[in-house]
N, C-alpha and C positions, 0 to 999 in steps of 0.2 A: 504494500500500500504506500502511496506517496505521502509526503509530509504535509499536504494540504489539510485544512480543517475538515473534519468529518461532518457530513450533513445528514447521514442516514445509516441505519444498520442493514446489512444484507445477510441472507442465508440461502445457499443453494440446497436443493432437495436432498442431495447426498451427504450434506453436512449436519452436524448436531448443534453447533454453536453459531451465534450471530457475530458478525464482524463489522467494526466501524469502517465506514466507507466514505471517501472523499467525493467531491462533486465530479472530478475528472474520472475517477474509477467507476462511479455510478453511470456516467455517460458512456463509458466503454462497455459496461455490462449491458446496458440497454441496446447499444448498437449491435452487440453480439447476439443477444437474445431475439431482437426484433429489428433486423436490418432495414426493413421497408418502412419503418415508422419515423416520425419527426422526433429525433432524440431529445432536443431541448424541451419541446412541448410535453413529451412523455415524462421527463424528469420533473417539470413544473407540476404536472398532475400528481405524480408520486409524492412529491414534497407536501403538496396541499392536503392530499388524502391522509398521509401519515401524521400530519399535525392534528388531524381530527381523531387520531387513535386507531386508524385502520391499518391493516397489513395488506400490502398490494403484492400480488403475484404476477410476475411477467416471465413467461417461459418457465425455466427451471429455477428462477430466483425469486425470493421473497424480499420485500423491502418493508421496514418499520421505522418508527420514530426512535431516535437515540434515547436509551433509558439510563 
C-alpha cells in the first residue's frame, strides 16, 4: 500500500481481514474489478455509501468505512 492517506477499508472475498486502502489503491482496484466503469465516479459513490455505514461490493472486493 502506498503512503497516501487511507480513505476506505477493503477486503477481497478470499481474505479474512480488512485492509486500509488509499485513494490511489482504491482507484486501481476499481479499474481492475470493473474496467468498463467510470473509476472516479464509482469511487465517489463508494465513499458516499460507506459514510452512511454501508458495505459496497464490487466484483470480488468489499469496501467499508474506516473503523
